[in-house]
C-alpha positions, 0 to 999 in steps of 0.5 A: 885195405885188403890183405895180401896172401902168399901162395902158401897162405891160401888155406888161411885166406879161405878160412879168413874169408869164411870168418868175414862171411860169418861176421856179415851174417852175424849182423842180421842174426840174433845177437851172439848167435854166431860168436862161438863159431867165429871165435873157433874159426879165428883160433883155428886160423891163428893155429894154421898161421903159426904152423905154416910160418914155423916150417917155411922153406927158403923160397917161402921166406923169400916171398915173405921178405918181399911182402908188400905189407912188411914195415918199410924204412919210413915206418921204422923211422916213424915208430922208433926215431923221435925228432927225425930230420931227413937230410937229402942229397949227395952234394955231388949230383942229386938226391936219391929217394931209394936210400933215406936218412937223417938225424934223430933220437932213438929211445933218447939216444941221438943217432944217424939213421938211414935205410932203403925205402921201396915205397908203398903204392904205385906213386911211392914205388916210382918215387923211391925206385922200388928200393933200387938205389943209384950211386947218389944214394950211396954217396948220401950214405957216405955223407951221413956216416961222415957226419956221424963220425964227426959228431960221435953219433952211432949209426943205425941202418935198415936194409931192404933192397933187391939190389942197386939200380943197374940202369945206364945212368947209374952205371955212367955215374959209377954205382960200383965205385959208390957202393965200394966207397960206402962199404969201405966207409961203414967198415972203417967207421970210428963209431958204433953201427948196427945194421938190420936186414928187415926184408931183402938184403940183395947183393952189393945194394944191401952191403953198401949200408950193411957192414955194421959192428953188429948185423941183425936180420929179421926172422923171415928176411933174406940176405944174398949175393944175388936174387934167386931169380938171377942165380937161376938165370946166370948159374943154371941158364934158366934150366931150374927154378928160383925156388931151387936156387933159393934153397941152394943159396942158403939165404935165410936168417937161420942159415946166415946165423950158422955161417956167422954172416949175421950176428943175431936174428930178430923174431917176428910175430906169428904170420910174419912182420906184415901180420903185426907191424907194430910188434915187429918194429918194437922187437927190432927196436929192442934188439937195436937198443941192446946192441948199441948199449953193448957198444957204448964206450968202445974206443974207435980203434977197437971198433974198427979192429973188431969190425975188421976181425968180424968180416975177415973171418967170414968164409975162413972156418969151414963154411 
């Protein structure tokens, strides 16, 4: 599968194209004749990638967070959750495939797991509605959280959505209320919940399954009240750019950690999670395991009190 290069990665793309050309030439040349040159170019490409990703601005991080090759929920479920059994439907209207969830074992620990799924190809993106969840998706999430509470299971959620689906049918079926009730359920859970923003954490669509005891975010993920394009359109009536909006909104993991909106940043491999999905998912797994272990044995009323204290504190200390 051809690699997807972002605009700021063009110099790296050109260098890697040269490497591929030399590799083809090496097949017809004397054995080992081009190995040294190829190795030198590979080292240079790796160095360029590390340097580029060490100084990304907010808009570049937004592009990385939206990269189509970043691991999706189905990838995390396959890599981290053993014996995963998907549970479908909200028992009221339908099954929304933009939010998936079910039961499984995370490193030997029984858990309820859920998350947004955008889809990988055209058919998948249509099936999963590009990660835009409808109200039945959030009602499914509520059902899963109620099950977790009933059986005293921790919840792990993976957040990656541009926003909730704003279509007519979604509005008619009460998407705002569904998000509010899902958010309320997460805040009032009597079991540990660890949420991880793995790509885009967009608006209430993200918040509905992100109000955990601990909120983690990947190094190049974003978390915002509205996408930068929407902020530009609504706040500035399109007079500026999405790039300017992204920088003004403080949506990067580093900004969010400073403001105590998230609790921890999960490092990504050089070149972003899409450059080495296995390493990225392993790092997420390690972080989630540490956070769940720290929450073991904490009483339900203490979990609720600490979660309440954490979220009420946002915006109160000179942000």
